[in-house]
N, C-alpha and C positions, 0 to 999 in steps of 0.2 A: 565429503558430499553424501556418503551413505547414511549419515545421521539426519540429513535434511528430509523434511516431509515431502511427499509427492504433491500434496494439496495443503492449502491453508484455509482457515475458516472464511475469510472474506470472499473466497472464490464461490462459496455457496450463495452468498448474497448477490454476487455478479450474475450467477446462473439464474436466480429468480428474476432479476431485471431483464436479462437477455431473453429468457423463454416465456415469461409471463407478460412482459411489457415490451415487446420487440420494437414498437414504434416510438418509444420514449426517447427523448434526447439523451437520457442517462444510460441508454443501452446501445448507443451507436458504437461502432468499432473504435473510433478515436477516443470516445469516453472510456470504454472498457480498457483498452490497451494503454492509452496515454495516461489515464487517471491512475490506474494501478501501478504502472511503471514509475511514473513521476513520484507518486506517494511512497513507493518503496525506496527510491533514491533519497528522498527527503527524510524518511524515517531512519535509514541507515546513517545518514549524515548527522542527524541529531543524536542518535545513540552513540556515535563515535566521538563527537565533539562536546557533548554535554554530559557530565558525569552523573548528575541527579536524574534518575529515571522518571520521576514525576514531572520535572521541568521539561525533560527531553520529550516525554509523551505529549504534553500539552503543546509544545512548540511544533512537534512533528505533525500533529493533526491540524493545527491552525495554519501553518505554512503550506501544508499540502492542499488544504481547502482553498486558500488564497491563490496558489499557483494554478490549481485546476480551473478555478473561475477565470483567471486572467487568460489562460491558454485555451479555454473553451472545451475542456475535457472533464467537466464535473462528473464524478462517478462516486456516489456515496460510499460504496465499499472501499474506496481509496483511503478514506480516513482510518478504516480498520487495518488496512495494509500498512499504513504509516505506524500505527500503534503496535502491530505485530512485529515490525522491524525493531522497535525499541524494546518491547517486553517479551519477545518470542523465545527467549532462552539462549543458552550457550551455542547450540548448533547453528541457529540463525545468525546470531551476532558474529560467530567465527567466520561466516561466509562473507561478511562485509558487503560491499556493493554488488557482489555476485547474487545476492538475494533478489535483486531486481530482475535477474535473468532466470533464476531457478530458486524457488518454485513459482515466483510471480511471472 
């Protein structure tokens, strides 16, 4: 856990939505928390079960977007969270589904 970052880049994009556009549906608590968490789980699942990182990245982003839309928690940085789960490096991948809890 000590190798995990305290923050990941998509959190900066979430902060922009939250503080610059607080009235946006994309900045609602359900969108931020649900969208990021869901995307992290999807990204980890794709990284775990799909050996090709290019295919895993594409599927992680596409599935995350689809699920966020269906569940009403669309949050654009969620796509980056899914991508980070796949391409984030050994420390993030070693965390597995715990990535959705820390740092996401």
